[in-house]
KETORMAR-554277 format. One line per field, with one value per residue: residue in three letters; residue number from 0; x, y, z of N, C-alpha, C, O in turn. Coordinates in nm, 4 decimals. Example, Ala and Ser with C-alpha at 12.3 -4.5 7.8 and 13.67 -1.06 7.14 Angstrom:
<pts>
type c(ala_ser)
seq c(0_1)
n_x c(1.3190_1.2850)
n_y c(-0.5690_-0.2250)
n_z c(0.7800_0.7080)
ca_x c(1.2300_1.3670)
ca_y c(-0.4500_-0.1060)
ca_z c(0.7800_0.7140)
c_x c(1.3200_1.2900)
c_y c(-0.3300_0.0030)
c_z c(0.7800_0.7870)
o_x c(1.4236_1.3409)
o_y c(-0.3319_0.1138)
o_z c(0.8465_0.8039)
</pts>
This chain:
<pts>
type c(met_leu_asn_gln_tyr_glu_thr_val_phe_ile_cys_thr_pro_val_leu_ser_glu_pro_gln_val_lys_glu_ala_val_lys_lys_phe_arg_asp_ile_ile_thr_glu_his_gly_gly_glu_met_leu_his_glu_glu_asp_trp_gly_met_lys_lys_leu_ala_tyr_pro_ile_gln_lys_lys_ser_thr_gly_phe_tyr_his_met_phe_glu_phe_lys_ala_asp_pro_val_phe_ile_thr_lys_leu_glu_thr_asp_phe_arg_arg_asp_glu_arg_val_ile_arg_phe_met_thr_val_arg_leu_asp_lys_tyr_ala_val_ala_tyr_ser_glu_lys_arg_arg_lys_leu_gln_lys_glu_lys_thr_glu_lys_lys_glu_asp)
seq c(0_1_2_3_4_5_6_7_8_9_10_11_12_13_14_15_16_17_18_19_20_21_22_23_24_25_26_27_28_29_30_31_32_33_34_35_36_37_38_39_40_41_42_43_44_45_46_47_48_49_50_51_52_53_54_55_56_57_58_59_60_61_62_63_64_65_66_67_68_69_70_71_72_73_74_75_76_77_78_79_80_81_82_83_84_85_86_87_88_89_90_91_92_93_94_95_96_97_98_99_100_101_102_103_104_105_106_107_108_109_110_111_112_113_114_115_116_117)
n_x c(1.4390_1.1288_0.8784_0.5262_0.3786_0.1693_0.1146_-0.0241_-0.0558_-0.0860_-0.1135_-0.0508_-0.3232_-0.2817_-0.1487_-0.1333_-0.2972_-0.0960_0.1340_0.0794_0.0710_0.3374_0.4650_0.3630_0.4710_0.7418_0.7671_0.6825_0.8871_1.1054_1.0487_1.0611_1.3231_1.4781_1.4577_1.2000_0.8684_0.5956_0.2616_-0.0028_-0.1905_-0.3659_-0.5539_-0.7104_-0.8052_-0.9044_-0.9869_-1.1772_-1.0183_-1.0068_-0.9385_-0.7876_-0.4711_-0.1683_-0.3068_-0.4765_-0.7666_-0.8310_-0.6994_-0.4927_-0.5292_-0.3407_-0.2624_-0.0293_0.0513_0.2901_0.5841_0.8721_1.2065_1.2524_1.4398_1.4454_1.2160_1.2551_1.4113_1.2306_1.0291_1.1758_1.2157_0.9481_0.9074_1.0821_0.9802_0.8036_0.5552_0.4050_0.1802_0.0979_0.1598_0.1423_0.2712_0.2192_0.2916_0.1686_-0.0013_-0.0608_-0.3380_-0.4288_-0.3123_-0.4525_-0.7105_-0.6735_-0.6132_-0.8563_-1.0269_-0.9234_-0.9817_-1.2655_-1.3090_-1.2062_-1.3857_-1.6199_-1.5571_-1.5373_-1.8023_-1.9319_-1.8309_-1.9519)
n_y c(0.8893_0.8825_0.6481_0.5950_0.4100_0.1568_-0.0097_-0.2793_-0.4367_-0.7151_-0.7641_-1.0031_-1.1355_-1.1831_-0.9833_-0.6901_-0.3659_-0.1557_-0.2976_-0.3446_-0.0810_-0.0153_-0.1827_-0.0736_0.1840_0.1189_0.0317_0.2621_0.4373_0.3088_0.3521_0.6365_0.6852_0.5866_0.7667_0.7810_0.9119_0.9635_0.9548_0.8931_0.7222_0.4503_0.2988_0.0068_-0.1563_-0.4523_-0.7270_-0.9891_-1.2593_-1.3714_-1.6329_-1.8822_-1.7933_-1.9090_-2.0534_-1.8611_-1.6564_-1.3909_-1.0519_-0.7572_-0.4942_-0.2674_0.0207_0.1777_0.4598_0.5753_0.7491_0.6304_0.5136_0.2734_0.0677_0.0487_-0.0899_-0.3690_-0.3989_-0.3090_-0.5048_-0.7287_-0.6665_-0.6820_-0.9583_-1.0622_-0.9805_-1.1118_-1.0347_-0.9646_-1.1157_-1.1235_-0.9351_-0.6851_-0.5081_-0.2606_-0.0862_0.2261_0.3325_0.6190_0.6452_0.5084_0.6659_0.9067_0.8160_0.7439_0.9915_1.1222_0.9584_0.9994_1.2702_1.2696_1.1170_1.2860_1.4988_1.3709_1.3206_1.5807_1.6684_1.5079_1.6150_1.8621)
n_z c(-1.4198_-1.2801_-1.2126_-1.1629_-0.9067_-0.7557_-0.4605_-0.2953_0.0111_0.2377_0.5754_0.8328_1.0287_1.2990_1.4210_1.6336_1.6347_1.6757_1.5902_1.3205_1.2281_1.2728_1.0865_0.8489_0.8641_0.8452_0.5755_0.4413_0.5173_0.3963_0.1264_0.1076_0.1959_-0.0107_-0.2167_-0.3124_-0.3651_-0.1725_-0.2663_-0.2047_0.0460_0.1811_0.4355_0.4533_0.6439_0.8368_0.6406_0.4867_0.3292_-0.0114_-0.0487_0.1637_0.3019_0.4048_0.6005_0.7027_0.7160_0.7117_0.6877_0.7336_0.5215_0.3194_0.1242_-0.0874_-0.2835_-0.4965_-0.6254_-0.7824_-0.8571_-1.1147_-1.0611_-0.7873_-0.7119_-0.7109_-0.4801_-0.2845_-0.3070_-0.2304_0.0381_0.1250_0.0907_0.2813_0.5250_0.7863_0.8714_0.6544_0.4398_0.1759_-0.1238_-0.3809_-0.6486_-0.8873_-1.1907_-1.2761_-1.5635_-1.7821_-1.7921_-1.5679_-1.3718_-1.4079_-1.3441_-1.0777_-0.9582_-1.0004_-0.8504_-0.5919_-0.5625_-0.5672_-0.3385_-0.1439_-0.1640_-0.0748_0.1960_0.2868_0.2590_0.4466_0.6808_0.6939)
ca_x c(1.2966_1.0468_0.7489_0.4273_0.3443_0.0708_0.1419_-0.1198_-0.0013_-0.1722_-0.0421_-0.1140_-0.4251_-0.2453_-0.0835_-0.2163_-0.2981_0.0362_0.2289_0.0467_0.1168_0.4835_0.5010_0.3308_0.5714_0.8683_0.7680_0.6751_1.0221_1.1926_1.0202_1.1110_1.4693_1.5408_1.4262_1.0622_0.7783_0.4633_0.1544_-0.1286_-0.1854_-0.4977_-0.5632_-0.8395_-0.8446_-0.9085_-1.0840_-1.1769_-0.9438_-1.0837_-0.9026_-0.6920_-0.3280_-0.0982_-0.4127_-0.5436_-0.8786_-0.8438_-0.5723_-0.4959_-0.4927_-0.2895_-0.2254_0.0584_0.0696_0.4153_0.6724_1.0037_1.2923_1.2184_1.5376_1.4129_1.1017_1.3041_1.4535_1.1093_0.9637_1.2589_1.1829_0.8161_0.9216_1.1574_0.9053_0.7083_0.4240_0.3352_0.1482_0.0849_0.1777_0.1427_0.3100_0.1949_0.3242_0.0481_0.0135_-0.1203_-0.4816_-0.4445_-0.2770_-0.5660_-0.8209_-0.6386_-0.6291_-1.0004_-1.0821_-0.8820_-1.0561_-1.4024_-1.3032_-1.1851_-1.5127_-1.7134_-1.5250_-1.5703_-1.9475_-1.9677_-1.7921_-2.0437)
ca_y c(0.8949_0.8171_0.5955_0.5945_0.2736_0.1333_-0.1354_-0.3234_-0.5498_-0.7700_-0.8065_-1.1160_-1.0901_-1.2068_-0.8619_-0.5872_-0.2405_-0.0897_-0.3752_-0.3191_0.0558_-0.0208_-0.2438_0.0253_0.2913_0.0641_0.0332_0.4031_0.4916_0.2499_0.4217_0.7751_0.6840_0.5528_0.8677_0.7724_1.0193_0.9107_1.0375_0.8637_0.6025_0.4142_0.1850_-0.0549_-0.2304_-0.5978_-0.7766_-1.1333_-1.2957_-1.4483_-1.7722_-1.8859_-1.7777_-1.9557_-2.0960_-1.7437_-1.6178_-1.2448_-0.9810_-0.6107_-0.4439_-0.1302_0.0579_0.2926_0.5092_0.6496_0.7595_0.5760_0.4655_0.1327_-0.0232_0.0386_-0.1790_-0.5028_-0.3914_-0.3004_-0.6355_-0.8165_-0.6347_-0.7398_-1.1037_-1.0946_-0.9431_-1.2177_-0.9765_-0.9487_-1.2469_-1.1050_-0.7987_-0.6716_-0.3754_-0.2400_0.0452_0.2885_0.4061_0.7525_0.6341_0.4694_0.7837_0.9987_0.7567_0.7509_1.1310_1.1489_0.8841_1.0701_1.3963_1.2367_1.0711_1.4058_1.5725_1.2967_1.3432_1.7202_1.6770_1.4440_1.7048_1.9786)
ca_z c(-1.4511_-1.1791_-1.2542_-1.0563_-0.8697_-0.6513_-0.3922_-0.1940_0.0850_0.3413_0.6954_0.9010_1.1233_1.4391_1.4707_1.6954_1.5561_1.6755_1.5106_1.1800_1.1998_1.2685_0.9579_0.7456_0.8762_0.7949_0.4293_0.4009_0.5349_0.2937_0.0005_0.1112_0.2113_-0.1384_-0.3176_-0.3574_-0.3228_-0.1374_-0.3204_-0.1366_0.1291_0.2328_0.5256_0.4250_0.7625_0.8272_0.5440_0.4614_0.2090_-0.1093_-0.0234_0.2754_0.2761_0.5243_0.6926_0.7579_0.6297_0.7129_0.6911_0.7324_0.3887_0.3132_-0.0126_-0.1094_-0.4195_-0.4853_-0.7409_-0.7487_-0.9650_-1.1424_-1.0005_-0.6449_-0.6897_-0.6739_-0.3401_-0.2039_-0.3071_-0.1488_0.1774_0.1519_0.1034_0.4030_0.6445_0.8206_0.8983_0.5257_0.3827_0.0307_-0.1728_-0.5258_-0.6949_-1.0301_-1.2440_-1.3293_-1.6887_-1.7737_-1.7679_-1.4277_-1.2913_-1.4175_-1.2690_-0.9361_-0.9153_-1.0001_-0.7368_-0.4693_-0.5571_-0.5272_-0.2002_-0.0624_-0.1631_0.0110_0.3359_0.3197_0.2717_0.5732_0.7899_0.6962)
c_x c(1.2190_0.9148_0.6544_0.3806_0.2343_0.1016_0.0324_-0.0555_-0.0951_-0.0845_-0.1216_-0.2112_-0.3895_-0.1762_-0.1838_-0.2092_-0.1610_0.1400_0.2056_0.0969_0.2683_0.5320_0.4768_0.4352_0.7057_0.8739_0.7572_0.8143_1.1191_1.1740_1.0821_1.2631_1.5416_1.4959_1.2855_0.9794_0.6401_0.3568_0.0245_-0.1135_-0.3251_-0.4861_-0.7026_-0.8883_-0.8433_-1.0214_-1.0704_-1.1039_-1.0327_-1.0581_-0.7983_-0.5474_-0.2582_-0.1971_-0.4821_-0.6536_-0.9039_-0.7044_-0.5947_-0.4437_-0.4432_-0.2427_-0.1382_0.0526_0.1901_0.4878_0.8094_1.0780_1.2607_1.3138_1.5044_1.3045_1.1481_1.3495_1.3321_1.0405_1.0433_1.2305_1.0451_0.8272_0.9882_1.0800_0.7969_0.5681_0.3409_0.3100_0.1284_0.1114_0.1717_0.1751_0.2859_0.2376_0.1995_0.0790_-0.0614_-0.2699_-0.5091_-0.4115_-0.3933_-0.6843_-0.7951_-0.6557_-0.7769_-1.0663_-1.0478_-0.9598_-1.2000_-1.4082_-1.2871_-1.3148_-1.6159_-1.6854_-1.5550_-1.7205_-1.9932_-1.9369_-1.8875_-2.1729)
c_y c(0.8164_0.7714_0.5993_0.4506_0.2723_-0.0039_-0.1609_-0.4419_-0.5879_-0.8167_-0.9161_-1.0677_-1.1124_-1.0850_-0.7709_-0.4619_-0.1709_-0.1643_-0.3543_-0.1803_0.0627_-0.0775_-0.1443_0.1365_0.2443_0.0740_0.1751_0.4660_0.4368_0.3235_0.5609_0.7808_0.6568_0.6456_0.8602_0.8863_0.9597_1.0073_1.0183_0.7327_0.5755_0.2919_0.1259_-0.1389_-0.3808_-0.6397_-0.9276_-1.1589_-1.3783_-1.5984_-1.7732_-1.8726_-1.8123_-1.9891_-1.9788_-1.7003_-1.4678_-1.1827_-0.8312_-0.5616_-0.3003_-0.1026_0.1826_0.3302_0.6014_0.6579_0.7101_0.5359_0.3171_0.0321_-0.0486_-0.0653_-0.3197_-0.5056_-0.3879_-0.4370_-0.7389_-0.7932_-0.6882_-0.8910_-1.1432_-1.0660_-1.0477_-1.1651_-0.9642_-1.0866_-1.2407_-0.9580_-0.8003_-0.5270_-0.3676_-0.0996_0.1017_0.3596_0.5391_0.7475_0.5971_0.5864_0.8823_0.9460_0.7689_0.8926_1.1679_1.0829_0.9528_1.1994_1.3724_1.1927_1.1901_1.4866_1.5039_1.3223_1.4864_1.7386_1.6167_1.5341_1.8227_1.9493)
c_z c(-1.3462_-1.2398_-1.1353_-1.0330_-0.7646_-0.5926_-0.2899_-0.1231_0.1982_0.4567_0.7658_1.0095_1.2703_1.5016_1.5406_1.6087_1.5584_1.5920_1.3615_1.1417_1.1908_1.1348_0.8438_0.7457_0.8198_0.6428_0.3735_0.4087_0.4309_0.1611_0.0010_0.1245_0.0800_-0.2516_-0.3729_-0.3011_-0.2983_-0.1894_-0.2417_-0.0600_0.1828_0.3226_0.5070_0.5421_0.7405_0.7336_0.5323_0.3297_0.1162_-0.0923_0.0889_0.2270_0.4071_0.6364_0.7623_0.6607_0.6291_0.7143_0.6902_0.5973_0.3993_0.1701_-0.0118_-0.2563_-0.4130_-0.6187_-0.6971_-0.8750_-0.9890_-1.0770_-0.8531_-0.6166_-0.6510_-0.5288_-0.2482_-0.1950_-0.2286_-0.0012_0.2158_0.1742_0.2352_0.5311_0.6717_0.8462_0.7712_0.4660_0.2309_-0.0024_-0.3244_-0.5611_-0.8447_-1.0696_-1.3083_-1.4614_-1.6765_-1.7445_-1.6216_-1.3355_-1.2910_-1.3361_-1.1188_-0.8815_-0.9052_-0.8793_-0.6042_-0.4517_-0.5109_-0.3811_-0.1048_-0.0518_-0.0735_0.1580_0.3791_0.3386_0.4034_0.6913_0.8023_0.7661)
o_x c(1.2423_0.8480_0.6981_0.3473_0.2096_0.1132_0.0006_-0.0071_-0.1724_0.0065_-0.2444_-0.1832_-0.4612_-0.1484_-0.3033_-0.1250_-0.1131_0.2252_0.3011_0.1580_0.3222_0.6281_0.5593_0.4822_0.7755_0.9738_0.8163_0.8551_1.2056_1.2712_1.1487_1.3260_1.6554_1.4965_1.2547_1.0165_0.5752_0.3609_-0.0485_-0.0348_-0.3946_-0.4177_-0.8020_-1.0012_-0.7899_-1.1352_-0.9663_-1.1254_-1.1237_-1.1461_-0.7276_-0.5072_-0.2863_-0.1733_-0.5401_-0.6362_-0.9894_-0.6047_-0.7013_-0.3277_-0.4959_-0.1898_-0.1690_0.0494_0.1927_0.4576_0.8570_1.0207_1.2438_1.2716_1.5329_1.3017_1.0856_1.3283_1.3300_0.9988_0.9847_1.2219_1.0269_0.7645_0.9542_1.1119_0.7086_0.4719_0.2184_0.4028_0.1408_0.0885_0.1931_0.1129_0.3267_0.2221_0.1323_0.1741_-0.1189_-0.3228_-0.6022_-0.4760_-0.4291_-0.7509_-0.8860_-0.7068_-0.8176_-1.1510_-1.1323_-0.9993_-1.2511_-1.5017_-1.3480_-1.3494_-1.6915_-1.7779_-1.5935_-1.7626_-2.0849_-2.0082_-1.9024_-2.2591)
o_y c(0.6971_0.8474_0.6062_0.3790_0.3709_-0.1023_-0.0745_-0.5353_-0.5062_-0.8977_-0.9201_-0.9678_-1.0644_-1.0842_-0.7738_-0.4526_-0.1301_-0.1014_-0.3472_-0.1629_0.1383_-0.0270_-0.1318_0.1782_0.3214_0.1194_0.2054_0.5389_0.5098_0.3536_0.5992_0.8715_0.7002_0.6068_0.9271_0.9489_0.9113_1.1269_1.1140_0.6454_0.6678_0.1949_0.1895_-0.1879_-0.4309_-0.5943_-0.9855_-1.0885_-1.4472_-1.6804_-1.6741_-1.9316_-1.7509_-1.9567_-1.9961_-1.7064_-1.4206_-1.2508_-0.7833_-0.5846_-0.2210_-0.1914_0.2808_0.2433_0.6951_0.5840_0.7435_0.5258_0.2423_-0.0779_-0.1564_-0.1230_-0.3832_-0.6057_-0.4558_-0.4790_-0.8277_-0.8884_-0.7351_-0.9455_-1.2460_-1.1224_-1.0689_-1.2419_-0.9542_-1.1644_-1.3431_-0.8690_-0.9035_-0.4344_-0.4561_-0.0051_0.0337_0.4374_0.5683_0.8370_0.6492_0.6039_0.9357_1.0230_0.8010_0.9110_1.2370_1.1432_0.9633_1.2346_1.4454_1.2273_1.1934_1.5365_1.5715_1.3433_1.5108_1.8159_1.6696_1.5311_1.8781_2.0367)
o_z c(-1.3269_-1.3099_-1.0204_-1.1274_-0.6952_-0.6656_-0.2082_-0.1869_0.2480_0.4389_0.7584_1.0759_1.3581_1.6215_1.5113_1.5194_1.4526_1.5293_1.2842_1.0363_1.1100_1.0767_0.7533_0.6399_0.7541_0.5872_0.2699_0.3182_0.3824_0.0918_-0.0952_0.0701_0.0622_-0.3684_-0.4715_-0.2018_-0.3910_-0.1603_-0.2156_-0.0965_0.2253_0.2900_0.5420_0.5400_0.6416_0.7458_0.5637_0.2311_0.1621_-0.1185_0.1072_0.1266_0.5099_0.7528_0.8695_0.5390_0.5541_0.7385_0.6513_0.5630_0.4774_0.1032_0.0557_-0.3433_-0.3332_-0.7125_-0.5885_-0.9835_-0.8927_-1.0412_-0.8009_-0.5079_-0.5660_-0.4604_-0.1455_-0.0871_-0.1666_0.0763_0.3281_0.2650_0.2938_0.6357_0.5886_0.8434_0.7788_0.4439_0.1637_0.0795_-0.3880_-0.5089_-0.9200_-0.9922_-1.3858_-1.4699_-1.5716_-1.6785_-1.5602_-1.2321_-1.1861_-1.2668_-1.0423_-0.7710_-0.8118_-0.8134_-0.5153_-0.3406_-0.4260_-0.3089_0.0021_0.0553_-0.0036_0.2365_0.4934_0.4246_0.4663_0.7916_0.9112_0.7759)
</pts>
């Protein structure tokens, strides 16, 4: 049984864009290699942190939405902890209401981008 999850992680601001993309690709590949299914991905870019983390006040935010086996989540979180490029992460399991909200949000976001292109 696959559950639907959402993970947001923050990469350290001392990285260059290619290094951040490499870190994102690493975690995307880990999810797909272990039988996970990527549903959505968002790059939120560099943002100011609410409070300093490891003496840093900004970070590169990225969000994954995926389906995976519950046992896999502990392995994914272990990989986040071991990677020095990641300063914070959070994974949550989405219930049916959160899944519906997420699908609605993606649909509205898609419509906005289509209107901008016209």
